[in-house]
Each structure stands twice: as structure tokens, then as C-alpha cells.
N, C-alpha and C positions, 0 to 999 in steps of 0.2 A: 519481879522484885530483885534488886541487885544484891549480890553477895560479895561485892568487892570490899576489900579491907586494905588499909595502909600496912605495908610490910616494913618499909624503912622511910623515914622522913629526911628532909634536906640535909640536916647536920650530919646524920649518920652516913648518908651517901657521899657527901663531900669528904668525910674522913676516909671512906673506902677508896675514893678517887686519889686522895693524897697517898695512901698506902700503895695503890697500884702504880702511881707515878714513881715512887721510890723503888719498887720492885722492877719496874720497867727500866729505870735508869741503871740499876745494877746489872740487869741482863744485857743491856746495850754495851756497857763497859766490858763485861766478861766476853762478849762476842766481838769486841773491838769494832763496834759500829759507831762512828763518830758523827755522821751526817745523815741520819735517817729522814725519810719523808713520812708524813702521816696522812691517812685518809679515813674519814668517818662515814659510816653508812647512814643515810637519812632514815629516820629522823633522830631517834634516841642515840644512835652511835655517833652522829655528828655533834650532839650536845656534849656527850662524854669526851669526844675527841677535842673539842674546843678547850675544855678544862685541862686535859692531859697535855695538849700542845703548849698551852700557856705555862703550865707548871714545869715542863721539861725545857722550856725556852728554845724550842726547835726553830731555827731561823727560816727554814723553807715554809712558804705559805701552805696552810692547811688545805687539803683536798677533800672533796665530798663526792659521794656516789649515791645515785638513786638507781637501784637495781631492778625496778619494776619490769622493764622490758627483757631482763635476763633471767627471770624466774622460770623454773621448769613447769610451774603450775599457772603460768600467765593465761593460757587459754581457758582454764577452769575458773579462776578467780576474777578475771577481767582486769581492766585498767584501774589502778588506784586513782581516785579522783584528785589526789594531791601530789601528782607526779612532779618532782623537782628536777631541774637539770643537774647532771653530774658536772663537776668542776675539778679537774686535775691540772693545776697551774705549773707543773714541773714535768720534766722528762722522766718517764718511768724506767727506761732502759738502764739496767745494771744498778738500780737504786735498791736500798734496803727499805722496804715499806712496812710501816706499822699500820695495820688494818684494824679499825675500832668499831665494835658493835655493842649494843646495849645488852641483848639477851641471846645466848647461844642455846638452841635446843636441837633441831633436826640437823642443822648444818647446811641446809639448802640456801639460805640467804648468803652465807659466806661463799659457797660454791658459785653463786650468781655474781657476787662481788669480784671474786677472782677472775671469772670469765671476762667481766668488763675491764678490769685492770689490764689483763693480757691483750685486750683490744688496743690499749694505749702503748704497749711495749712489753718487754721481758724484764721483770725486776730480778735483782740478784737474790732477794729473799722476801718473804712476806711473814710477818709476825702478827698473829691474831691476839688482840686484847679485847676482853669482854667484861662488862660489869657483872653479869649473871651467867653462870653456867648451870644448866639444869639437865635432867634426864630426858631421854627421847631422841637420842642421836640416830639418824638414818644414814648419814654419810660419815666416812672416817676423817673427821675434821677435829683438830685438837687446839685449844687456845694455849698461848704461851704465858699469858698473864690473866688472872681471873680475880675479880673483886670478891665474889661470894658464890657459894653453892647451896642455895636453900633447899631444904627437904620438901619437895612438892610432889603431890600425886599426879598421875598422868592426866587427870581431869581438871587440874588447876592450870591457870595461865598467869604469868607475871608480866607486868608492863611498866616501863619507865615513862612517867609523865613529866612534863617540863615545858619550856627549858628553865624557867626560874619561878619558883624553886623546883628542884627535882624531887620526885617521890616514886617509890616502887609500890605498885598496887597488885595484890593477888586477888584473882577472881576465878570464876568457873572457866570451863574450856572456851576457846574462841567460838566454837559452834554454839554453845549455850549463850554466850554473850551476844552473838549475832541474832539468835532467836529472841532473846530478851529485848534487844534494840528494835527488831522488826515488830514485836508485839506492842511495844511502847508507841512506835510510830503509827501502827494501825489503830491503837486506842486513841491517840491524839487526833487522828483523822475522823473518828466517830464522835468525839466529844464536841458539844456545841460551842 
């Protein structure tokens, strides 16, 4: 039995993204960064980055990363069946990079993304932008711009669904969700 519930629907998320865009614009002005490049982490981070990239009118083509091969738990979780190629269509060296992800929890996805970015070159800086920051940090990674910080318990999981429309869904832990999914698949295999 699924316990997922909608936390935010499309209109509220789009407003958060507009607010994040304004905050990011001000931060770039204060830091005197006039030609940043943006990279979104597949999948939800790429959806968010597309919107921010458009709203900020960044002339440089948007980059995307799939960090599957860079994860420190790759050998434990195996290959993601939907691995997408990374695409960074600009020179990373000495660039100010805006790295965008949907949910920041442990920090391990961001660490993996930074490892991959450094394989492309040495940026001048990396500014992390995330729609959701939640508790559970395992690495000292801090976002520069955050859309929201929902009060979630450690056994809850929040997911950005999309790309159109976007929604944020809260459910049980990933482990519980996988167990539910496995039980449903097993049941489907037994049903005539």
C-alpha cells in the first residue's frame, strides 16, 4: 500500500523556481559573475536547470550530468537502468558553474557531480542550487540557493516528479518504497 502524498503541485513549484531565479540573479550580481555556465544533474536537477536557465537567460548552452558511474555506492546499487549521457558543451576551465539538483540530502550526489565536473576541467567556482534541502547530510556540502526546506522525518523521502507538470511527492523511505515496489511486482507475477 502506497503512502505517497503530493507535497507541492506544479503552480507552487513554478513559483518557488521563480523565487530561486531572483535569488540566484542577485547572488551572481553581488559576486560579480556575469557569464556563468549551468549544469543540471539528471533527472530532476536537469528539469529544474532548464527552467532556471531560461529564466536567467544564460547564453551558454545548458549542460547535463548523469553521475551514475561516479557514485560511491555504485557497486552496491548497481547500474541505473536509465543512464543518460553527460553533456557539457562548454569549457569548464576557469568558469563559474551553477550546479543544479532537485533534492539535497546526504550530499553524495553532489560530490559525485563535482568529481565528474573536475574530469572536464577546473572551474573557477561551483555554486549549488537545489529545489529541496532536507536533513540527513553525510558530507559537508552546502547549497547557495534553496527553494524550500520541508520538515521531513528521516524515514520520509521526497521526490520531484516531472518534467511537465512538476510535483513534489513525499513517501516512506527509499528502502520501504523499493520493498513496496518489489511486493507489487511479485504480486503481479502471481495474479492470473
